[in-house]
N, C-alpha and C positions, 0 to 999 in steps of 0.2 A: 580420154583425159590422162594426163600424166602428172607427175609431182609438180613440175614448173607451172603447168596450167592451173593446177589446184591452189598453188600459192599466189599466182596472180589473180585468180578468182576471189580468193579471200582478201587479198590486198585491195582490190577494187571494191569489195563489199565494205571494207573498213573505211575507205575514202567516202563511200556513200553515207556511212553512218556519221562521219564528222563534218560533212559538207554544211549541214544547217547550223551547226554550232560554230564553225569557222566563218561563215558568211551569212549572218542572220538577215541582212538587208535584201538578200535574194530570195528570202522565204517570208514574205509578209503574212501576218496573221489575219484570219478572217472568220467570220461566224461567232457564235456564242462562246465557244470554247477558247478562243484567242490563240488558235494554233493553226499552223499551215498544213494543208492537205499534202502538198508537196513534200514537206519535211516529214510527215508520217509515212508517206509511201517510200521515201529514201531510207528511213529507219527499218521499216519492215523488209524491203528488198536487200538493204545491206546486211541485216541479220541472216536473211535466207541464203545470200551468197557466201557469207563467212561459214555458215553451217554446212553447206554443201562442199566447200573447199576443204575445211578441216575434217568433215566427215570422210571425204575421200582419202585424204592423208592417213587418217586413223585406220580405215579399213585396209589399204593397201601397203601401209608401211609398219604401223604399230601392231596390228593383228598378227601378221606373219612373224614378227620379231618376238612377240609374246609366246606364240606356239613354238618357236624354235627354243626359246628359253625354257619352256616347260618340258620339252622332249630332252634338252640337255640335262636338266635337273633330274628327270626320271631315269635317265641313263646312268647318271652318277649314283643314285640311290640303289640301283640294283636292277633295273628293268621294269617288269610289270608290277602292278599293285596286286597284293594278295587279296583275294575275294573269299567270302565264306564259301563253304561247300553247298552246292545247290540241293534243295529239298523237293521232293516230289510233291505234287499237289493232287489230293484225292477229291473225287466228286462224291458228295453225299447224297 
């Protein structure tokens, strides 16, 4: 998957989410809950596709960008962080 595929995946999930709201006559209610199983399925699958698409973009684009920004900031500060002196551990 690449960024274009992830965007299209999320867009298709968005279309799945809004289809029952945009065309309610295609999703007749049934059962005691007065809600359509088709509409519920589209809501769940749309949310899943949006999560997968946006998650891919976050992991492959936002994550490396954040790591580069942290590295740049750390280089501007002065390199490595100062850690306390290590202490030996004795066994009693």
